[in-house]
C-alpha positions as CSV (number, residue, x, y, z in Angstrom):
1,M,0.0,0.0,0.0
2,N,1.4,3.4,-0.9
3,G,0.9,6.6,1.0
4,A,-2.0,7.9,-1.1
5,Q,-3.9,4.7,-0.5
6,Q,-3.2,4.8,3.2
7,F,-4.3,8.4,3.4
8,L,-7.6,7.7,1.7
9,K,-8.1,4.6,3.9
10,S,-7.5,6.8,7.0
11,L,-10.0,9.3,5.9
12,R,-12.6,6.6,5.6
13,K,-11.5,5.2,9.0
14,N,-12.4,8.6,10.5
15,K,-15.8,8.4,8.9
16,V,-15.2,11.2,6.4
17,E,-18.2,11.1,4.0
18,H,-17.7,14.3,2.1
19,A,-14.7,16.4,1.1
20,F,-14.6,19.8,-0.7
21,G,-11.6,20.4,-2.8
22,I,-9.6,21.0,-6.0
23,P,-6.8,18.8,-7.2
24,G,-3.4,19.9,-8.4
25,G,0.0,18.5,-9.5
26,V,1.3,17.4,-6.1
27,L,-2.0,15.8,-5.1
28,I,-2.4,13.7,-8.3
29,P,-1.3,10.5,-6.4
30,F,-4.1,11.0,-3.9
31,Y,-6.7,11.9,-6.5
32,D,-5.7,8.9,-8.6
33,E,-6.5,6.7,-5.7
34,L,-9.8,8.6,-5.1
35,Y,-10.7,7.9,-8.8
36,K,-10.3,4.2,-8.2
37,D,-12.0,4.2,-4.8
38,N,-15.4,2.8,-4.2
39,S,-15.6,3.3,-0.4
40,G,-18.3,6.0,-0.7
41,L,-16.3,9.1,0.1
42,K,-18.0,11.9,-1.9
43,H,-15.6,14.5,-3.3
44,I,-17.2,17.8,-4.4
45,L,-15.1,19.7,-6.9
46,V,-15.3,23.4,-5.9
47,R,-14.3,26.4,-8.0
48,H,-12.1,28.1,-5.4
49,E,-10.3,26.6,-2.4
50,Q,-11.5,29.4,0.0
51,A,-15.1,28.4,-0.9
52,G,-14.2,24.8,-0.2
53,A,-13.0,25.7,3.3
54,H,-16.2,27.6,4.0
55,M,-18.2,24.6,2.7
56,A,-16.3,22.5,5.2
57,E,-17.2,25.0,7.9
58,G,-20.9,25.0,7.0
59,Y,-20.9,21.2,6.9
60,A,-19.4,21.1,10.4
61,K,-21.5,23.9,11.9
62,V,-24.9,22.2,11.1
63,S,-23.9,18.6,11.6
64,G,-21.4,18.7,14.5
65,K,-19.1,16.5,12.4
66,V,-15.7,17.4,11.2
67,G,-15.6,19.1,7.8
68,T,-12.9,18.3,5.3
69,C,-11.4,20.5,2.6
70,I,-8.5,20.0,0.2
71,G,-6.2,22.2,-1.9
72,T,-3.0,21.6,-3.8
73,S,0.4,23.1,-2.9
74,G,1.3,26.8,-3.1
75,P,-1.7,28.9,-4.2
76,G,-4.2,26.1,-3.6
77,A,-3.1,25.8,0.0
78,T,-2.9,29.5,0.6
79,N,-6.4,29.9,-0.8
80,L,-7.6,27.7,2.1
81,V,-6.1,30.1,4.7
82,T,-9.1,32.5,5.1
83,G,-11.4,29.6,5.7
84,I,-9.0,28.1,8.2
85,A,-8.7,31.4,10.0
86,D,-12.4,31.8,10.0
87,A,-12.9,28.3,11.5
88,F,-10.2,29.1,14.2
89,M,-12.0,32.2,15.3
90,D,-15.4,30.5,15.5
91,S,-14.2,27.2,16.9
92,V,-15.3,25.1,13.9
93,P,-14.0,21.6,13.6
94,I,-12.5,21.2,10.1
95,V,-9.4,19.3,8.8
96,A,-7.8,21.2,5.9
97,I,-5.5,19.1,3.7
98,G,-2.9,20.8,1.6
99,G,-0.6,19.3,-0.9
100,Q,3.1,20.0,-0.6
101,V,6.2,19.7,-2.9
102,A,8.4,16.6,-2.5
103,T,10.3,16.5,0.8
104,S,13.6,16.9,-1.0
105,L,12.4,20.3,-2.4
106,I,10.9,21.8,0.8
107,G,12.7,25.0,1.8
108,K,14.2,25.4,-1.7
109,D,11.6,27.8,-3.2
110,A,10.3,25.1,-5.5
111,F,7.5,25.6,-7.9
112,Q,4.2,26.1,-6.0
113,E,5.9,25.8,-2.6
114,A,4.6,27.7,0.4
115,D,5.5,27.4,4.0
116,M,2.1,26.2,5.1
117,M,3.3,25.0,8.5
118,G,4.5,28.6,9.3
119,I,1.4,30.2,7.8
120,T,-1.1,28.0,9.6
121,N,0.6,27.7,12.9
122,P,-1.2,30.7,14.5
123,I,-4.7,29.8,13.0
124,T,-5.0,26.1,13.8
125,K,-5.3,24.0,16.9
126,H,-2.5,21.9,15.4
127,N,-0.7,21.3,12.1
128,F,1.1,18.3,10.8
129,Q,3.6,17.8,7.9
130,I,3.8,14.1,7.0
131,R,7.2,13.2,5.7
132,N,7.1,9.6,6.8
133,P,4.3,7.5,5.1
134,N,4.3,5.2,8.1
135,K,2.8,8.0,10.1
136,I,-0.1,8.8,7.8
137,E,-2.7,6.8,9.7
138,S,-1.8,8.1,13.1
139,V,-1.6,11.7,11.8
140,V,-5.0,11.6,10.2
141,D,-6.4,9.9,13.3
142,A,-4.9,12.7,15.4
143,A,-6.1,15.5,13.2
144,Y,-9.8,14.4,13.4
145,F,-9.4,13.7,17.1
146,I,-7.9,17.2,17.9
147,A,-10.4,19.0,15.6
148,S,-13.4,17.5,17.3
149,T,-12.5,17.4,21.0
150,N,-12.3,20.0,23.8
151,R,-12.8,23.4,22.1
152,P,-13.3,22.5,18.4
153,G,-11.2,24.0,15.7
154,P,-9.2,23.6,12.5
155,V,-6.3,21.2,12.0
156,Y,-4.0,21.4,8.9
157,I,-2.2,18.5,7.3
158,D,0.7,19.2,4.9
159,L,1.0,16.3,2.5
160,P,4.2,16.2,0.4
161,K,3.9,14.5,-3.0
162,D,6.6,11.8,-2.4
163,T,4.9,10.8,0.9
164,Q,1.9,9.8,-1.2
165,Q,4.1,7.8,-3.6
166,K,6.2,5.9,-1.1
167,D,5.3,2.5,0.3
168,V,3.8,2.2,3.8
169,T,5.9,-0.4,5.6
170,G,4.6,-0.1,9.1
171,S,2.6,2.0,11.5
172,E,4.3,4.7,13.6
173,K,2.4,6.8,16.2
174,V,2.6,10.5,16.5
175,N,3.2,11.9,20.0
176,L,0.2,13.9,21.4
177,S,1.5,13.9,25.0
178,G,0.6,17.6,25.4
179,Y,-3.0,17.1,24.3
180,K,-5.5,15.8,26.8
181,V,-9.3,15.6,26.6
182,L,-10.8,17.6,29.4
183,E,-12.8,15.4,31.7
184,G,-14.8,16.2,34.8
185,F,-15.3,19.6,36.5
186,D,-15.1,21.1,39.9
187,K,-18.4,20.2,41.7
188,E,-17.6,22.6,44.6
189,A,-17.4,25.4,42.0
190,V,-20.9,24.4,40.7
191,K,-22.3,24.6,44.2
192,E,-20.8,28.0,44.7
193,A,-22.2,29.1,41.3
194,A,-25.7,27.9,42.4
195,K,-25.5,29.9,45.6
196,L,-24.4,33.0,43.8
197,L,-26.9,32.7,41.0
198,L,-29.8,32.2,43.5
199,S,-28.7,35.0,45.7
200,A,-28.7,37.5,42.8
201,Q,-31.2,40.3,42.5
202,R,-30.6,40.9,38.8
203,P,-29.3,37.6,37.2
204,V,-28.9,37.0,33.4
205,I,-27.7,34.0,31.5
206,L,-25.6,34.7,28.4
207,V,-24.8,31.9,26.0
208,G,-22.3,31.8,23.1
209,G,-21.1,29.4,20.4
210,G,-19.5,27.1,22.9
211,A,-23.0,26.2,24.1
212,V,-23.8,25.1,20.6
213,H,-20.8,22.7,20.5
214,A,-21.8,21.4,23.9
215,N,-25.3,20.4,22.7
216,C,-26.7,21.7,26.0
217,S,-30.1,23.2,24.9
218,Q,-32.2,21.0,27.1
219,E,-30.1,21.5,30.2
220,L,-30.1,25.3,29.6
221,K,-33.9,25.3,29.2
222,Q,-34.2,23.4,32.5
223,L,-32.0,25.9,34.3
224,A,-33.7,28.9,32.9
225,E,-37.2,27.6,33.7
226,I,-36.3,26.4,37.2
227,C,-34.7,29.7,38.1
228,M,-36.9,31.9,36.0
229,I,-33.9,33.8,34.6
230,M,-33.8,35.5,31.2
231,V,-31.4,34.1,28.6
232,A,-29.5,36.3,26.1
233,S,-27.2,35.0,23.4
234,T,-24.3,36.1,21.2
235,S,-24.7,35.8,17.5
236,Q,-23.0,32.5,17.5
237,G,-25.2,31.3,20.3
238,K,-28.5,32.0,18.6
239,G,-31.0,29.1,18.8
240,V,-29.3,27.3,21.7
241,F,-32.2,28.7,23.7
242,D,-35.5,28.9,21.7
243,E,-35.8,32.6,20.9
244,R,-39.6,32.4,20.9
245,H,-39.5,31.2,24.6
246,P,-40.9,33.8,27.1
247,L,-37.5,33.7,28.9
248,S,-35.5,34.6,25.8
249,I,-34.4,38.2,25.8
250,G,-32.6,38.0,22.4
251,M,-29.2,38.6,21.0
252,T,-26.9,41.1,22.7
253,G,-23.9,43.0,21.3
254,M,-23.2,45.7,18.8
255,H,-26.5,45.1,16.9
256,G,-28.3,43.3,19.7
257,K,-31.7,43.7,21.2
258,P,-31.8,46.7,23.6
259,P,-33.6,44.8,26.4
260,A,-30.8,42.1,26.2
261,V,-28.1,44.8,26.3
262,F,-29.8,46.5,29.2
263,A,-30.3,43.3,31.2
264,I,-26.6,42.5,30.9
265,Q,-25.4,46.0,31.6
266,K,-27.6,46.2,34.8
267,S,-27.1,42.6,36.0
268,D,-25.5,41.8,39.3
269,V,-24.7,38.2,38.3
270,L,-23.9,37.3,34.8
271,F,-23.9,33.5,34.1
272,T,-22.0,32.9,30.9
273,I,-21.8,29.7,29.0
274,G,-19.3,29.1,26.2
275,M,-18.6,32.7,25.2
276,R,-15.3,34.6,25.1
277,F,-16.3,38.2,25.9
278,D,-15.6,39.3,22.3
279,D,-15.4,43.0,21.7
280,R,-18.5,43.0,19.5
281,V,-20.4,41.6,22.5
282,T,-18.9,43.6,25.3
283,G,-18.3,47.0,23.7
284,Q,-15.9,48.9,25.8
285,L,-14.7,46.1,28.0
286,N,-14.2,48.0,31.3
287,S,-17.8,49.3,31.1
288,F,-19.3,45.9,30.3
289,A,-21.8,44.7,33.0
290,P,-19.9,46.8,35.6
291,E,-21.8,45.6,38.6
292,A,-21.9,41.9,37.7
293,K,-20.2,39.0,39.3
294,V,-19.4,36.6,36.6
295,I,-19.9,32.8,36.5
296,H,-18.0,31.5,33.4
297,I,-18.5,27.9,32.1
298,E,-15.8,27.3,29.6
299,I,-14.1,24.3,27.9
300,D,-10.9,26.2,27.0
301,P,-8.8,27.2,29.9
302,S,-7.1,30.0,27.9
303,E,-10.4,31.9,27.8
304,I,-10.9,31.9,31.6
305,H,-10.0,35.5,32.8
306,K,-8.7,36.4,29.4
307,N,-11.0,39.4,28.7
308,R,-13.1,39.5,31.8
309,T,-12.2,38.1,35.2
310,A,-14.6,35.4,36.4
311,N,-15.7,35.3,40.0
312,I,-16.5,31.6,39.6
313,P,-14.8,30.0,36.7
314,I,-15.9,26.4,35.9
315,L,-13.7,24.5,33.5
316,G,-15.6,21.7,31.8
317,D,-18.1,20.6,29.3
318,A,-21.2,22.8,29.5
319,K,-23.7,20.0,29.2
320,D,-22.2,18.1,32.1
321,V,-21.8,21.2,34.2
322,L,-25.4,22.4,33.6
323,T,-26.7,18.9,34.4
324,E,-25.0,19.0,37.8
325,L,-26.1,22.6,38.3
326,V,-29.8,21.8,37.7
327,I,-29.5,19.0,40.3
328,V,-28.0,21.3,42.9
329,I,-30.4,24.2,42.2
330,K,-33.5,22.0,42.5
331,K,-32.7,21.7,46.2
332,M,-32.7,25.5,46.6
333,Q,-35.3,28.2,46.0
334,W,-35.2,31.6,44.3
335,K,-38.2,33.9,44.8
336,N,-37.2,37.2,43.4
337,T,-39.5,38.1,40.5
338,A,-39.2,41.9,40.4
339,W,-36.2,41.7,38.0
340,L,-37.9,39.2,35.8
341,D,-41.0,41.4,35.7
342,K,-39.0,44.4,34.7
343,L,-37.3,42.6,31.9
344,K,-40.6,41.2,30.6
345,L,-41.9,44.8,30.6
346,L,-38.9,46.0,28.7
347,K,-39.4,43.3,26.1
348,K,-43.0,44.3,25.7
349,E,-42.2,48.0,25.5
350,Y,-39.4,47.5,23.0
351,Q,-41.3,46.1,20.1
352,D,-39.1,46.1,17.0
353,D,-40.9,43.0,15.5
354,N,-43.4,45.1,13.5
355,L,-41.5,44.7,10.3
356,D,-44.4,44.7,7.8
357,I,-43.1,47.9,6.2
358,N,-44.4,48.4,2.7
359,T,-42.6,51.6,1.6
360,E,-40.6,51.8,-1.6
361,P,-37.7,51.2,-2.2
362,I,-37.9,48.1,-0.1
363,D,-36.9,48.4,3.5
364,P,-34.7,45.5,4.6
365,R,-36.9,44.9,7.6
366,K,-39.8,44.0,5.3
367,L,-37.5,41.3,3.8
368,M,-36.9,40.0,7.3
369,F,-40.7,40.0,7.9
370,E,-41.3,37.8,4.9
371,L,-38.3,35.6,5.6
372,Q,-39.6,34.7,9.1
373,K,-42.8,33.6,7.5
374,V,-41.3,31.1,5.1
375,I,-38.8,29.4,7.4
376,D,-39.6,26.6,9.9
377,D,-37.7,25.3,12.9
378,D,-35.5,23.1,10.7
379,T,-34.6,25.7,8.1
380,I,-30.9,26.5,8.0
381,V,-30.1,30.2,7.3
382,A,-26.6,31.2,6.4
383,T,-25.4,34.7,5.8
384,G,-22.5,36.6,4.3
385,V,-21.0,39.5,6.2
386,G,-22.5,43.0,6.2
387,E,-25.7,44.7,7.0
388,H,-27.8,41.8,5.8
389,Q,-26.0,39.6,8.4
390,M,-27.0,41.9,11.3
391,D,-30.5,42.2,10.0
392,V,-30.9,38.4,10.2
393,A,-29.1,38.1,13.5
394,H,-31.2,40.9,15.1
395,F,-34.7,40.1,13.6
396,I,-34.9,36.4,12.8
397,K,-35.8,34.1,15.7
398,F,-34.4,30.6,15.7
399,A,-35.8,27.8,17.8
400,K,-33.0,25.3,17.5
401,P,-29.2,25.4,17.5
402,R,-27.1,24.9,14.4
403,K,-29.8,26.6,12.2
404,F,-28.1,30.0,12.0
405,I,-24.6,29.9,10.5
406,T,-22.5,33.0,10.0
407,S,-18.9,34.2,10.2
408,G,-18.6,35.9,13.6
409,G,-15.1,36.3,14.8
410,L,-13.3,36.9,11.5
411,G,-16.3,38.5,9.7
412,T,-15.5,37.0,6.3
413,M,-17.4,38.4,3.3
414,G,-18.2,35.6,0.9
415,F,-18.8,33.1,3.7
416,G,-22.5,32.7,3.3
417,F,-23.0,30.9,-0.1
418,P,-20.3,28.3,0.2
419,A,-21.2,27.7,3.9
420,A,-24.8,27.1,2.8
421,I,-23.6,24.6,0.2
422,G,-21.7,22.7,2.9
423,A,-24.8,22.8,5.1
424,K,-27.0,21.4,2.4
425,V,-24.6,18.6,1.7
426,A,-24.6,17.7,5.4
427,M,-28.4,18.1,5.9
428,P,-29.9,17.4,2.4
429,K,-33.5,17.2,3.8
430,N,-33.4,20.7,5.3
431,D,-34.2,23.8,3.4
432,V,-31.1,26.0,3.3
433,I,-31.2,29.7,2.7
434,N,-28.3,32.0,2.2
435,V,-29.1,35.7,2.9
436,D,-26.4,37.7,1.4
437,G,-25.4,41.2,0.3
438,D,-24.5,42.0,-3.3
439,G,-20.9,42.8,-2.2
440,S,-20.5,39.7,-0.1
441,F,-22.1,37.3,-2.6
442,M,-19.8,38.4,-5.4
443,M,-16.7,37.2,-3.4
444,T,-17.7,33.5,-3.8
445,M,-20.4,33.6,-6.5
446,Q,-18.3,31.3,-8.8
447,E,-19.7,28.4,-6.7
448,L,-22.9,28.7,-8.7
449,A,-21.1,26.3,-11.0
450,T,-20.5,23.9,-8.1
451,V,-24.2,23.7,-7.1
452,K,-25.3,23.3,-10.7
453,V,-23.0,20.5,-11.5
454,N,-23.6,18.7,-8.2
455,D,-27.3,19.3,-8.1
456,I,-27.2,21.1,-4.7
457,K,-30.1,23.3,-3.8
458,V,-29.5,26.6,-2.0
459,T,-31.9,29.5,-2.0
460,N,-30.0,32.7,-2.2
461,I,-31.6,35.9,-1.1
462,I,-29.5,38.9,-2.1
463,M,-30.2,42.3,-0.5
464,N,-29.0,44.4,-3.3
465,N,-28.3,48.0,-2.4
466,G,-25.4,48.7,-4.8
467,Y,-23.1,49.4,-1.9
468,L,-20.8,47.8,0.6
469,G,-23.6,48.6,3.0
470,M,-22.0,48.1,6.4
471,V,-19.1,50.3,5.7
472,R,-21.3,52.9,3.9
473,S,-23.5,53.1,7.0
474,W,-20.5,53.7,9.2
475,H,-19.5,56.5,6.8
476,D,-23.0,58.0,7.2
477,L,-23.1,57.6,11.0
478,F,-19.6,58.4,12.1
479,Y,-17.8,60.1,9.2
480,E,-20.3,62.9,8.2
481,G,-21.5,60.9,5.2
482,R,-18.2,60.8,3.4
483,R,-18.7,57.6,1.4
484,S,-15.3,56.5,0.3
485,Q,-15.0,53.6,-2.2
486,V,-18.2,51.8,-1.1
487,H,-20.4,52.3,-4.2
488,L,-20.6,49.0,-6.2
489,G,-23.4,50.0,-8.6
490,K,-26.3,47.6,-9.5
491,I,-24.1,45.2,-11.4
492,P,-24.2,42.4,-12.2
493,D,-27.8,41.6,-13.0
494,F,-28.2,38.7,-10.5
495,E,-31.2,37.2,-12.3
496,K,-29.2,37.0,-15.5
497,L,-26.2,35.7,-13.6
498,A,-28.3,32.8,-12.3
499,N,-29.6,32.2,-15.8
500,A,-26.0,32.0,-17.1
501,F,-25.5,29.0,-14.8
502,S,-28.8,27.5,-15.9
503,L,-30.3,28.4,-12.5
504,E,-33.5,30.2,-11.6
505,G,-33.2,34.0,-11.0
506,I,-36.0,36.2,-9.7
507,T,-35.8,40.0,-9.4
508,V,-37.9,41.8,-6.7
509,E,-38.4,45.5,-6.7
510,R,-41.6,46.0,-4.7
511,P,-42.6,44.9,-1.2
512,S,-45.6,43.1,-2.5
513,E,-43.4,40.8,-4.6
514,I,-41.2,39.5,-1.8
515,G,-43.4,36.7,-0.3
516,D,-44.3,35.1,-3.6
517,A,-40.7,35.3,-4.8
518,F,-39.5,33.5,-1.6
519,K,-42.1,30.8,-2.0
520,R,-41.2,30.3,-5.7
521,A,-37.5,30.0,-5.0
522,L,-38.0,27.5,-2.2
523,A,-40.3,25.4,-4.4
524,S,-37.8,25.3,-7.3
525,D,-35.9,22.2,-8.0
526,G,-32.4,23.6,-7.7
527,T,-30.4,26.6,-6.5
528,S,-31.9,30.0,-7.2
529,I,-31.2,33.7,-6.7
530,V,-33.8,36.1,-5.4
531,N,-32.4,39.5,-6.2
532,V,-34.1,42.0,-3.9
533,H,-33.5,45.7,-4.6
534,V,-33.5,47.3,-1.2
535,K,-33.1,51.0,-0.3
536,E,-29.6,52.2,-0.6
537,D,-29.4,54.3,2.6
538,A,-30.7,51.7,5.1
539,I,-28.8,51.6,8.4
540,V,-29.0,48.6,10.8
541,L,-30.2,50.0,14.1
542,P,-29.7,49.8,17.0
543,I,-25.9,50.0,17.1
544,V,-23.2,50.4,19.7
545,P,-20.4,52.5,18.1
546,A,-17.2,50.6,17.9
547,G,-15.2,51.0,21.1
548,A,-18.0,52.6,23.0
549,S,-19.8,51.3,26.1
550,N,-22.8,49.1,25.4
551,S,-24.8,51.7,27.4
552,K,-24.1,54.1,24.5
553,M,-26.3,52.1,22.1
554,I,-28.1,54.3,19.7
555,G,-31.3,53.7,17.8
556,D,-34.5,55.6,17.0
557,M,-36.5,53.4,19.4
558,I,-34.2,53.8,22.4
559,P,-35.2,56.5,25.0
560,K,-32.3,58.7,26.1
561,D,-32.5,57.5,29.7
562,Y,-32.8,53.8,28.7
563,F,-29.6,52.7,30.3
564,E,-29.7,55.0,33.3
């Protein structure tokens, strides 16, 4: 057995069912074995490696499995880098496989050589270069193990051409002595957390993406209902707690729901689960929840005390910790309802859900109104990055985790469409919608060829305003309207673009057309583009200005004394 055969066998051993990639010269030995393989591994030929990495992310985000992407040496591998960095920031389990020049040429500036070990070192959980074919099996095993355990994240494998061609003569293990799966948690800390939580006058629960990875929705629901405590989320945590539940107070952060931001700012105990106190969540860090004592459940020890000191840190799996916490709390009582009543009143008073706005040009909020009507609990919604992303995050309510996928930490334009493709491959029975901006969609729109050739259905809804909308809105809000290099124009014609790929395109110019267009697209046999012309000067409000305190949130529905 040669190295290429062993590598393919090892992928199947690790239950890899799909891979997103593009072949190249140094990977021909592997792809030749893939050609002869009948084990069932489905390779999807993408049109750009960055898109392949985002497909692997989308696949992983909705399924909980490890996504796999492949690129050849040099530019193929470097094209994977943005997706790898995106996965690192959002803790997405992917294995990225890059070809490499023959071992005898490494370090000699050979054709299509790039130092991928150096490039990927700061943006992966671990990276491997396989020079010895006898280590292929153990490296692949280790890669998928590391990617999926503890805090998930990307792992990179550098695969030289000659390693694929050499014979495998034995099996040699790689040393992972420094990597241990976190087991157990401090039960005394859980008891202290229960006492603090139930002694609070103004408690709030805040969940992040780590709660998604922990699959702790049921335990979280039990905790919230037993204690009658409101639950807020970050953008990555949407859906972990049903956003239609009476105890959901919505997303917090820069474009969060004002009641959620208020609740956290005024809290005296902030119970956080799997979130890292990102600047887009906290605003000015030293003014974030200034009176709150913090309980922080976290799987990654490096996040404890990193941005915000925790009064009670609990290192462990959130599902296990919450299970124990519920047991402990059931033996106690908490009778303070004044705070809960106040937050319920704030939710009732701040009604931004009346989105049935029928003005022309189309208001993006009307688009959100119609979108909410056509999705169900199992619909997966991906977004690119921009104003459209914040509209979805702010207005659309999700009942389940892993149904809203977006690029949070890195904020990668072009993420939405390929991530939606990966999501559809992983969950073929679910409707998958990509809500995108015209600028963001154009960064990966070549993957229209991928969905056509592979018969993958993704419904694309493009909020077309002819601008880089997020940057333009900041120009308008904070730079006296000086719009520098943000005007894209209304090109291309996205309906004709869809038609050029033999896909369905629909153009929407009036509010009355939106609902029927969405239904038509969702009922179509394949991928479609709904090109919605929205007003050019729309601004996503509310907003916390970058670097400001969350108490400085601005919006036309927020009273001046709201945070006082």
